[in-house]
C-alpha positions, -999 to +999 in steps of 0.1 A: +000+000+000+014+034-010+011+062+015+024+097+018+041+105+051+026+139+056-009+132+041-035+136+068-057+109+052-028+084+050-021+092+087-058+083+095-055+051+075-023+041+094-040+050+128-015+078+135-044+103+138-077+096+155-109+094+135-145+082+138-145+054+112-179+042+101-167+017+074-135-001+066-125-030+043-092-040+028-092-011+003-114+017+016-122+036+047-150+060+055-148+083+085-166+114+098-154+147+086-139+169+114-157+200+100-191+185+091-216+202+068-243+182+085-246+152+109-231+122+093-208+140+069-183+113+058-151+112+037-148+080+017-112+073+007-090+045-007-065+033+018-038+035-008-027+070-016-040+083-049-039+120-056-073+121-074-104+100-073-099+095-111-065+079-104-081+050-086-077+019-108-112+004-103-135+034-100-165+010-100-154-006-067-148+028-052-183+040-061-199+008-048-186+017-014-197+053-019-232+041-027-233+018+003-223+047+026-249+070+010-277+044+015-267+041+051-268+079+056-303+079+041-314+052+066-295+066+096-307+102+092-341+096+077-331+118+048-335+109+011-312+136+000-275+129+003-250+155-011-219+142-027-188+160-038-157+147-054-130+167-038-092+168-038-080+203-034-078+207+003-063+173+011-042+158-017-056+123-013-086+110-033-118+115-014-156+117-019-177+138+005-211+124+014-235+141+038-272+141+044-286+173+031-290+199+059-318+216+038-344+188+040-363+172+068-348+143+086-329+134+118-302+160+112-291+159+149-260+176+162-234+176+135-206+177+161-219+147+180-193+125+164-198+094+186-236+093+181-234+100+144-207+073+138-228+048+157-259+056+138-240+050+105-224+018+117-258+005+127-273+014+093-244-005+076-250-037+095 
């Protein structure tokens, strides 16, 4: 697995920085964003360091994980609308933002209650 020493997301993957992980398999991890747009705001990243989402060799596998997380957000926060953004400018590691829309009804809850929001997502993924 390739990683970048100073990449904050690679540090999360290695366990060097704390995070609220909601999903993890051998190739991907999803964790709550430290500056959430809404309750349940997640970053979905490949464990291996790639600069851009488009650099990931099997984009279909990546987006199957993204879809699974989005479906869990819909269930956990009773919200059909999930916002997704493919980012890459603020952290130079491929990542997809997913967060329940804060502009629609649903269990938006406290966006800074990381422990509760992580548990809700983990339960929805079971």
